[in-house]
N, C-alpha and C positions, 0 to 999 in steps of 0.2 A: 398749457399742456406742451409736452416735450416732443419735439420733431428731430429726426435725423435727415440730414442733407447730404447727398452724394456728390463728391467733388471728382473732376476730371482733368487730366492735361496740366496747363500751367496754373489752374485754380488748387489743384492737389498738391503741385510742387510749392506753392507759396504758403499754402497751410501746412504743409509736412503731414498731410493726413488725407486719406481717401473719404473721409466722412466727418462731418461735425454735427453738433447738437445745439438747438436753440430751445428756450421757452418762451411761447408766445401766448398770448390771451386768446380765449375761444372766439371764432369769428375773425381771426386775422386774416389778411390777404396777402397775396404775393409781394405787393409794395411794401407791406408791413415786415415781411420776411426780408426783403433786401436791405431796408433800413437796419434791422437787427443785425444782419450779417455784417454790415459796413461797420457797426459799433463793436460787436464783439469780436470780430476778425479783422482788424485794420489792414493786414497784409494782403488781403483780397480786394480792398476798396478800389484800387486803381483799374481793376479789370471789370467791376461789376456794371457799369455802364454799357459795356457791349456784350453782356452775357445773356443767356436765356434761362428761364426756370421750367422745367417740366414736372408735371403731376401725373403720376400713374401712367408714365410713357407718352404723354401728350405735352405739347407746348401750352404753357398757361398764361392767361392774360394777368396784367397786373392787379385788376379788381377781382380776380378769382378767389373765392374763400378756401382756406386750406383747413383739412380734418387731420386728426391726430394719427389717423392710420393710413395716410396718403404716403406714397413713395415719392419723395422729392429729390430732384436733382438739379444743381447748379451747372449750366452748360457754358463753356466758353465758345466763341466762334469756330466753326468748323475748319475755316481756312481764312486767311488775309487780315484777320482783325486781332489775333492774339499777340499779347506781348513778347518780344523777343527777351528770352531770361537773360541774356548777356547784359541788358541795360534796365536799370530799375532805380527809382525813388521809393524809399520803402521806410517805414516807422520801425521795422524789426532789426535786431542786430545783424550786422554783416559778418559774412565769413570769407575770409581770404582763400581758404580751402576750395571753398565752392566755385569761386571764379576762376582758379587755377584748373577746375575740372572743366568749367565751360570753354576754356580756349585751348586746352590740351588737344594735341592731334599728332599723327604719326611723323608730320613733316617738320615739327618744331623740335629743335634742339636746345631751346632756351625760353624760359617762362620768366618774365620779369613782373613782380607785383609792387605796387606803391600801396602802403596803407597809411592813411591821415588819421591822426588821432587827436583828442583834445588835450593841450598841454596846460599847465597850470599857470606859468608866468608867461606874459607878453610885454616885453619893453617895461619890466619892473613891476607891471600891474597884475596882481593874483586873479585868476579866472575861477569863479564857482562852478558855472557850467556854461555851455553854449546851447543856444537855441536856433535850430535850422528850420528854414522854410525854403519851398520850391514851387514853382508853376509846373507841377509834374508833367502834364502831357508835353509841353515844350521841352523840358529838360531832357526827357527821354529821345525826343527827336533830335537834338542837339548832341546828345552823347552818340546816336548813330552817324551823325554828321562827322563827328571827330573821328569814328572808327572808320568811315569812308575815306577820311583824308589820310589816314594812317596807312590804310591797305593801298592807296595811291602810291604814297612815298616809298613804303616798304612793302612790296608784292608778296603776298601770302601770309602777311600778318593777321593774327586773330587777336580780337580786343574785346574786354568785357569791362564794365564800369557800373558799380553800385553806389549810391549816395544816400546816407541816413537822414531822416528829418526828424524834428522834435526835439526834446531837451536831452543833451547828452553830458555826462559827468565826465571829469578828467579822466584820462586814460581810455575812454571809450572810443571805438572806431567810427569815424565819420564818412570816410570815402576809402574804396578800394578799387583801383585799376589794374587790370592784369593784361599782359601782352605777351603773346607767344610769337617767336620768330625762328627761323632756321639757325641762326647764329646769335652769339651772345652780345656783339656789338650792336646789332640791330635793336635788339630787345632793350638795351639800355637807353638807346637814341629814341625809340618810338615810345617807350614808357615815360621819359620825360616830357617828350611832346604830349601825351595823352593828359598827364595831370596839369600841364600849364595850360593847354587848350580847354580842358574843361572848366578851369578857373577863370578864363576870359570870355567864354560864350554861352554857357549852361546857366540858365536862370535859377539860381540858388543863392540864398541869402543866410548869413549867420548874424545872431546877436550875441555879442560878446557880454556876458553877465559878469562883471567885476565886482568885488567887495565894496567899490565906492562909486559904482554907476553902470551904465551899459551903452552899447554903440552898435548899430546895425552896419554890416559890410556886405557888399555883394559881389557879383562877378565883375572883372576888371574893365574889359576894354570895349566890350560888345562886339557886332558882326563885322570885324575886320578880316580881310582875305590873308591868310598866312602864305599863300603861294606869291604874293606879291612882294613878300619881305625878301632882302638879299640872302641868298642862299636858303631860302625858306626856314630861317631859324625863328624859334620862339623867344622872346626875350623877357 
């Protein structure tokens, strides 16, 4: 049977649609539906653990059986639990324009974006593709920590960070950081801080897939305190 699922708030934004369709077997349950959503729409997977399912305007238990004519909705938490759209680990392509929109505000006179892409050659070795993996819940929290550090150092700064995981081909975008500040000098400084700090504490690993081998690489230094460094500089 084919069912339509209504989406709201952050779920609709991630899916770029207000409804999606799935094909399920007769007798499928809410639990089966959630597994199918995770498989067919991986952009939604990070939110599914905190979402609710409603059937015909009532909250549904995971063992409730679904009928073809049911009105089904996937509901993010009403408050407190929904992901901040400024920070994301995703399997979907990343848009720098989207991050610019997330940080743009009337007080900003400068928005700096850093876009990290997959390069073909590293120290003379040819990269076929990169494979990224992340501990997603912790990675998002560490992105928020980096943003808080930036907002403390450059008051009024607005920050967004998205990092892609999975297999990425040469020239594909792996990470975007966007920083909006009142003046351009602050945006350059805060933008550099954002990407360097992300590389240091956010638990993301990449596997370099070369023509003649491969190697895993991860975040660089762990949970050091940048405020303890001379002049607060990132090295």
